[in-house]
N, C-alpha and C positions, 0 to 999 in steps of 0.2 A: 570538434569531434575527436575522439581518442584514436579511432582506427577506421579503416575503410570498410563499410558494411558490405560492399560488393565482394570482398574476399570471403572465402569459405572458412568460417570459424565454427568449429564443431562444439566448443564448450567455452565457458567463461575462463577456464584455465588457459586455453589456447589464446583467447583475447588478451589476457593479462600478460602472458609470455611475449606475445607479439608486440604489445604496447611497450614493454620493458626494452625490447630490442630496438624498436623504431624510435623511441624517444630518448634512448640512451640513459634510461633510469637504472637504479640499482635494485636488484631483486630483494624483496623483504620477506622474511619468514612469517611475520605477523600478517602481512597482506595476503600471502599465500593461504594462510589459515582462514582468513576472512573470505577469500575467493571460494575455498572449499565449502564453507558454511552457506555462502550465497548460492553455489551450485546445488547443494542439498536442498535448500529452500525452493529453488527453481524446479527441481525434480518433484518435490511435494506439491507444488502448485500445478504442475502439469498433470499429475495423477489425481488431483482432487476433483471429486464429483459430488456436488452438494445433493443431499437426499431431500426431495420434497416430501413434506408430511402427507400421509395418506388421508383419505376422508375420515377414517376411524380415529386417526391421530387428532384431526381437527375437532371432531365431535366430542371425543372423550379426553382431550387434552393429553394425548399420549406423548411419544417421544418428540422432543423439540429438535429442530434442525441443529446439527452440530456445527461449530465454527470451522472455518478453514484452517489451513496451516498457520502456525504462529510465524510472525515476521522476524526479521533480523534487525537488531539495533546496533548501529555503528557509532562508536564514540572514540575520542582521542584528542590529542593536542593538534594545533594547527600544523599543517604540512605533513601529515602522516598518510595521506592518500585516501581519506574517506570519500571525498567527492569524486575522485577518479574511479574508485571501485563502485560507487553508487551509479555513476554514469555508465560504466561498463555493464553493470547488471541491467539497468534500464534499457540500454540499447540492445541488449541480447534477449530481453524478455519478449515472449511471444504475445501476439494479440494487439488489438487496437484499444482495448479497454484498460488503459493504464494512464497514470498521471504522475509527473514529476514536478513537484512544487515545493516552495518553502513552507514550513509548518505554520508560520503566522498567516500567510495567504490562505492556506487550507482552512485554518480556524475562522478567519474572517468570512470565508465563503460558507462554511457550515453554520455559523451564527446567523448570517443573512438568510439562509434557507430555513433555519429554525424559526426566525422571526416571521417569514412568509407563511409557514405552516400555522403558527400561532394566530395569525390574522384571520385564518379560515375557521377557527373554533368559535362556536356561538358564545356570546356573552351571557353571564348569569343575569337574570332579569332584575334582581334587587340591587346588586352591587356594581354592575357595569364592568365586571372583571370576567376574564375567561374562566370557563369551567375547568376543573382540574383535568389536566391532559399532559401526557408525556410526548413532546414533539420530536424527541430524538429518534425513536423507532422508525417513523416514516421517512425521516431524512436519511438515516443510516441505510434503510432498505433501498431507497432510490439511489443512494451513492454506490451501493454494492452492485446494483444493476447497471448503472452507467459507467462505472469504473471498477474493474475487477482488482487492480493492483495500484497501490499508491507508493511513491517514493518520496518521503517527506524529508526535507533538508533543514538543518539548523534548528533542531528542537533543543530547547534549553531548560535545564533545571535551575531554579534559583533558590 
C-alpha cells in the first residue's frame, strides 16, 4: 500500500505529495500533471448521473443514453510511476463498484461471459448455429452495473 488510508487525504494531490515525502521519492512534474488529470477525471465521475431513457425514448427510439466520462490512459517507459499513480487513484476512488485488474485478465473474463451469453441464444433450426446476435451489449450492461469503474493495467499495443 502506498499510504495509510486512515489518514485524512482530501485529494489525490495530497496523497501524491504525502507519498513523495514518506517514500523519499523525487517529485516529478509529469506525474503531477497526471495527478491533476486523474483528479479532474475523479471529479467528473463524482458528478456523473446517467440519464435513464424515458418511456417515450424507448417507444420512439429517442435520445440514447450518453456515455460516462472518458477515462484516462497512462503510458510511458518502465519506472515512470504509472502503477504508483494508478494505485493512488484506485485507493482514493469512492465506492465499492470498482475493479483493478490486468487488461489480459479483464479480457479473459469478458470473453468467458460473452461465451456464456452466446450459449443461451437459440440455435438456427437448419444450420445448428446461433441466430445472429450481438452478445457484447448485455455483457457490457451487466459489467457497468456490477462495476462502475475499471483500472486496467498493462494494456499493450503491438
